[in-house]
VEXDREN-2710 file (C-alpha; in Angstrom, 1 decimal):
% VEXDREN-2710
k/r/px/py/pz
1/MET/5.4/17.7/63.3
2/ARG/7.2/19.1/60.2
3/GLY/10.5/18.5/62.0
4/TYR/9.6/14.9/62.8
5/LEU/8.6/14.2/59.2
6/ASP/11.8/15.8/57.9
7/HIS/13.7/13.6/60.3
8/LEU/12.0/10.5/58.9
9/ALA/12.7/11.5/55.3
10/VAL/16.3/12.6/55.7
11/GLU/17.8/10.7/58.6
12/ARG/15.7/7.5/58.5
13/GLY/15.1/7.2/54.8
14/VAL/11.4/6.4/55.1
15/ALA/9.6/5.7/51.9
16/ALA/7.5/8.4/50.3
17/ASN/4.2/6.4/50.6
18/THR/4.9/5.8/54.4
19/LEU/5.7/9.5/54.9
20/ALA/2.4/10.5/53.2
21/SER/0.5/8.1/55.5
22/TYR/2.2/9.5/58.6
23/ARG/1.5/13.1/57.4
24/ARG/-2.2/12.3/57.1
25/ASP/-2.3/10.5/60.5
26/LEU/-0.4/13.3/62.3
27/ASN/-2.5/16.1/60.7
28/ARG/-5.6/14.3/62.1
29/TYR/-3.9/14.0/65.5
30/VAL/-3.1/17.8/65.5
31/ASP/-6.7/18.6/64.5
32/TYR/-7.9/16.3/67.3
33/LEU/-5.7/18.0/69.9
34/ALA/-6.6/21.5/68.7
35/ALA/-10.3/20.7/68.9
36/ARG/-9.8/19.8/72.6
37/GLY/-7.9/23.0/73.5
38/PHE/-4.3/21.8/73.3
39/THR/-2.0/24.5/72.0
40/GLY/1.4/22.7/72.1
41/ILE/2.8/19.2/72.5
42/ASP/4.2/20.0/75.9
43/GLY/0.6/20.1/77.3
44/VAL/-0.5/16.8/75.9
45/ASP/-1.0/14.0/78.4
46/ALA/-1.4/10.2/78.1
47/ALA/-5.2/10.5/78.3
48/ALA/-5.3/12.6/75.2
49/VAL/-3.2/10.1/73.3
50/GLY/-5.4/7.3/74.4
51/GLY/-8.5/9.3/73.5
52/PHE/-7.1/9.8/70.0
53/LEU/-6.9/6.1/69.6
54/ALA/-10.4/5.6/70.8
55/TYR/-11.6/8.4/68.5
56/LEU/-9.9/6.6/65.5
57/ARG/-11.7/3.4/66.3
58/GLU/-15.1/5.0/66.8
59/GLY/-15.0/7.5/63.9
60/ASP/-17.1/10.6/63.6
61/PRO/-19.6/12.1/61.1
62/ASP/-16.7/13.0/58.8
63/HIS/-14.5/9.9/59.2
64/PRO/-15.5/6.2/59.3
65/PRO/-14.0/4.1/62.1
66/LEU/-10.5/2.9/61.3
67/SER/-9.6/-0.8/61.2
68/ALA/-7.2/-2.1/63.8
69/THR/-4.4/-2.1/61.2
70/SER/-5.0/1.6/60.2
71/ALA/-5.4/2.8/63.8
72/ALA/-2.2/1.0/64.7
73/ARG/-0.3/2.8/62.0
74/ALA/-1.6/6.1/63.2
75/VAL/-0.6/5.3/66.8
76/VAL/2.8/4.4/65.7
77/ALA/3.1/7.8/64.0
78/VAL/1.9/9.5/67.2
79/ARG/4.3/7.6/69.4
80/GLY/7.2/8.5/67.0
81/LEU/6.2/12.1/67.2
82/HIS/6.3/12.1/71.0
83/ARG/9.7/10.3/71.1
84/PHE/11.1/12.9/68.7
85/ALA/9.7/15.7/70.9
86/LEU/11.4/14.2/74.0
87/ARG/14.7/13.7/72.1
88/ASP/14.6/17.4/71.1
89/GLY/13.9/18.6/74.6
90/LEU/10.4/19.9/73.7
91/VAL/8.8/17.7/76.5
92/LEU/10.1/16.2/79.7
93/VAL/8.1/12.9/79.5
94/ASP/7.1/10.7/76.6
95/VAL/3.3/10.5/77.4
96/ALA/2.6/8.3/74.4
97/HIS/5.0/5.5/75.5
98/GLU/2.3/3.5/77.3
99/VAL/-0.4/3.8/74.6
100/ARG/-0.1/0.5/72.6
101/PRO/-1.3/0.2/69.1
102/PRO/-4.3/-2.1/68.7
103/ALA/-3.4/-5.6/67.6
104/PRO/-4.6/-6.3/64.1
105/PRO/-6.5/-9.5/63.4
106/ARG/-4.2/-12.4/62.4
107/ARG/-4.9/-13.0/58.8
108/LEU/-3.4/-15.7/56.7
109/PRO/-1.7/-14.5/53.5
110/LYS/-3.6/-15.2/50.3
111/ALA/-1.6/-17.5/48.1
112/ILE/-2.5/-19.4/44.8
113/SER/-1.4/-22.8/43.8
114/VAL/1.6/-23.6/41.7
115/ASP/-0.7/-24.6/38.9
116/ASP/-2.5/-21.3/39.1
117/VAL/0.8/-19.4/39.1
118/GLU/1.9/-21.2/35.9
119/ARG/-1.5/-20.3/34.3
120/LEU/-1.0/-16.7/35.2
121/LEU/2.6/-16.5/33.8
122/ASP/1.6/-18.3/30.6
123/ALA/-1.3/-15.8/30.2
124/ALA/1.0/-12.9/30.6
125/GLY/3.2/-13.9/27.7
126/TYR/1.0/-15.9/25.4
127/GLU/0.9/-13.4/22.6
128/GLN/4.7/-13.2/22.3
129/THR/4.6/-9.5/21.4
130/PRO/7.4/-7.3/22.7
131/LEU/5.2/-6.0/25.6
132/ALA/3.9/-9.5/26.3
133/ILE/7.6/-10.7/26.7
134/ARG/8.1/-7.8/29.1
135/ASP/5.0/-8.6/31.0
136/ARG/6.1/-12.2/31.4
137/ALA/9.5/-11.0/32.7
138/LEU/7.7/-8.8/35.3
139/LEU/5.5/-11.5/36.7
140/GLU/8.3/-14.1/36.6
141/LEU/10.4/-11.7/38.7
142/LEU/7.5/-11.0/41.2
143/TYR/6.9/-14.7/41.8
144/GLY/10.6/-15.9/41.3
145/THR/12.0/-13.4/43.9
146/GLY/9.1/-12.5/46.2
147/ALA/9.7/-8.8/45.4
148/ARG/7.2/-6.2/46.3
149/ILE/5.8/-4.5/43.2
150/SER/7.7/-1.2/44.0
151/GLU/11.0/-3.2/44.3
152/ALA/10.4/-4.9/40.9
153/VAL/9.6/-1.7/39.0
154/GLY/12.5/0.0/40.8
155/LEU/15.1/-2.5/39.5
156/ALA/17.9/-1.1/37.3
157/VAL/19.5/-3.1/34.6
158/ASP/22.7/-3.2/36.6
159/ASP/20.8/-4.7/39.6
160/VAL/20.3/-7.9/37.6
161/ASP/23.1/-10.4/37.4
162/LEU/22.1/-13.2/35.0
163/THR/25.5/-14.9/35.3
164/ASP/25.1/-15.2/39.0
165/ARG/21.3/-15.5/38.6
166/SER/20.4/-13.0/41.3
167/VAL/18.9/-9.5/41.6
168/LEU/19.6/-6.7/44.0
169/LEU/16.3/-5.5/45.5
170/SER/15.9/-2.1/47.4
171/GLY/13.2/-2.6/50.0
172/LYS/11.6/-0.5/52.7
173/GLY/13.8/2.1/54.4
174/GLY/16.4/1.8/51.5
175/LYS/17.5/-1.7/52.8
176/GLN/19.0/-3.8/50.0
177/ARG/19.1/-7.5/49.7
178/ARG/20.4/-9.8/47.0
179/VAL/17.9/-12.6/46.0
180/PRO/18.5/-15.6/43.8
181/VAL/16.5/-15.9/40.6
182/GLY/15.3/-19.2/39.3
183/SER/16.0/-20.5/35.8
184/PHE/12.5/-19.6/34.5
185/ALA/12.6/-16.0/35.7
186/ALA/16.2/-15.6/34.5
187/ALA/15.2/-16.9/31.0
188/ALA/12.2/-14.5/30.9
189/VAL/14.4/-11.5/31.9
190/GLU/17.1/-12.5/29.4
191/ALA/14.5/-12.7/26.6
192/TYR/13.2/-9.3/27.5
193/LEU/16.7/-7.7/27.7
194/VAL/17.8/-9.2/24.4
195/GLN/14.6/-9.0/22.3
196/VAL/12.6/-6.1/23.7
197/ARG/14.3/-3.6/25.9
198/PRO/16.7/-2.1/23.3
199/ALA/13.8/-1.1/21.1
200/LEU/11.8/0.3/24.0
201/ALA/14.9/2.2/25.3
202/ALA/15.5/3.8/21.9
203/SER/12.2/5.7/22.2
204/GLY/13.0/7.0/25.7
205/HIS/15.6/9.1/27.4
206/GLY/18.2/6.6/28.5
207/THR/16.8/5.5/31.8
208/PRO/18.7/2.7/33.6
209/THR/15.4/1.2/34.8
210/LEU/15.0/-2.5/33.8
211/LEU/11.3/-2.6/33.0
212/LEU/10.2/0.1/30.5
213/ASN/6.8/1.2/29.2
214/SER/6.0/1.5/25.5
215/ARG/7.4/5.1/25.5
216/GLY/10.8/4.0/26.8
217/GLY/10.2/5.4/30.3
218/PRO/10.1/3.4/33.6
219/LEU/7.2/1.1/34.1
220/SER/5.0/2.5/36.8
221/ARG/3.4/0.6/39.7
222/GLN/0.0/1.3/38.3
223/SER/1.0/-0.1/34.9
224/ALA/2.5/-3.2/36.6
225/TRP/-0.8/-3.7/38.4
226/THR/-2.6/-3.5/35.1
227/VAL/-0.3/-6.1/33.6
228/LEU/-1.1/-8.5/36.5
229/ARG/-4.8/-7.8/36.4
230/THR/-5.0/-8.4/32.6
231/ALA/-3.1/-11.7/32.9
232/ALA/-5.2/-12.8/35.9
233/GLU/-8.4/-12.2/33.9
234/ARG/-7.1/-14.0/30.9
235/ALA/-6.1/-17.0/33.2
236/GLY/-9.5/-16.9/34.9
237/LEU/-7.9/-15.9/38.2
238/ALA/-9.2/-12.3/38.5
239/ALA/-10.8/-12.5/41.9
240/GLY/-8.4/-11.2/44.6
241/VAL/-5.1/-11.6/42.7
242/SER/-2.7/-8.8/43.4
243/PRO/1.1/-8.3/43.3
244/HIS/1.2/-9.3/47.0
245/THR/-0.5/-12.5/46.0
246/LEU/2.6/-13.5/44.1
247/ARG/4.8/-12.5/47.0
248/HIS/2.7/-14.6/49.4
249/SER/2.7/-17.5/47.0
250/PHE/6.5/-17.3/46.7
251/ALA/6.8/-17.5/50.5
252/THR/4.1/-20.1/51.0
253/HIS/5.5/-22.4/48.3
254/LEU/9.0/-22.1/49.7
255/MET/7.7/-23.1/53.2
256/ASP/5.7/-26.0/51.7
257/GLY/8.9/-27.1/50.0
258/GLY/10.7/-27.2/53.4
259/ALA/12.5/-23.8/53.4
260/ASP/13.6/-22.5/56.8
261/VAL/11.6/-19.6/58.1
262/ARG/14.7/-17.5/58.6
263/VAL/15.8/-18.0/55.0
264/VAL/12.3/-16.9/53.8
265/GLN/12.7/-13.9/56.1
266/GLU/15.9/-12.9/54.4
267/LEU/14.4/-13.4/50.9
268/LEU/11.3/-11.3/51.7
269/GLY/13.3/-8.6/53.4
270/HIS/11.4/-8.7/56.7
271/SER/13.2/-7.1/59.5
272/SER/11.7/-9.5/62.1
273/VAL/11.2/-13.2/61.8
274/THR/7.8/-12.8/63.5
275/THR/6.5/-11.2/60.4
276/THR/7.5/-14.2/58.4
277/GLN/6.2/-16.8/60.8
278/ILE/2.6/-16.3/59.6
279/TYR/3.5/-18.5/56.7
280/THR/4.1/-21.4/59.1
281/LEU/0.4/-21.3/59.7
282/VAL/-0.2/-21.8/56.0
283/THR/2.1/-24.7/56.0
284/VAL/0.4/-26.3/59.1
285/ASP/-2.9/-26.0/57.2
286/ARG/-1.3/-27.8/54.3
287/LEU/0.1/-30.5/56.5
288/ARG/-3.3/-31.0/58.1
289/GLU/-4.9/-31.3/54.7
290/VAL/-2.4/-33.9/53.6
291/TYR/-2.7/-35.8/56.9
292/ALA/-6.5/-35.8/56.7
293/THR/-6.5/-37.3/53.2
294/ALA/-3.6/-39.7/53.6
295/HIS/-3.7/-41.2/57.1
296/PRO/-6.0/-44.2/57.6
297/ARG/-6.9/-43.1/61.1
298/ALA/-7.2/-39.4/60.5
299/ARG/-11.0/-39.5/60.3
300/GLY/-13.8/-40.9/62.4
END
């Protein structure tokens, strides 16, 4: 298991949060196997792997049942472990190959309207203090680029090209993509870079990170969450608004505006277009709504 996790970290460049999740899932898998008398991975059979999946879904006195999404992540980790064992010659057969992760329920992304986004952005910067200017730049970037919160707080100053109006985002697995930045986000970032960041940086230790906290260090994900939550409360949008809400809103508004799903896929940094296609369902709902209110024979 340690060898597999090292392989993911060193050779595959898997993110630290993903590694932590895999470690938890695999520790639970090892405990499950040990409790049933298995002493090595070479003795594990397909029934044991399938039994682990059933165990995750059912839970026990110490663990609540896992959702389909969480159980699927655990099964992916287990399948990867067995593939790794086969590749390294520790087993002769990949017994986990036929055990499929449970399909998670198809959920539509939560998005807010363009008007609500504007209220949120205005609420972030309304005080026009140095930190309010920074907060506005953060939220404009999240909505203007569709960045994940980890990608936004991970930006370096050199990743931002205001002449070309684009940013270089580093996504999952270290994959990079250059994303256009609209005029509003570019103006907010420029205001922050000119009016605010030099003073913040002077109290720090020379970090190249774009978004800084009041002590001159990199803005953390937790602090970025707080910025969004505070702005949402001020705008009256507190219920259910998260950094991913802005990412979903970015994608949904692009699709509603006629953007091609493959373009949205590239902008979001999805490795598969099927991940992005869930936004077409949002668009169909919007089309249905417009049709129902506009077509004279839509009702009845």
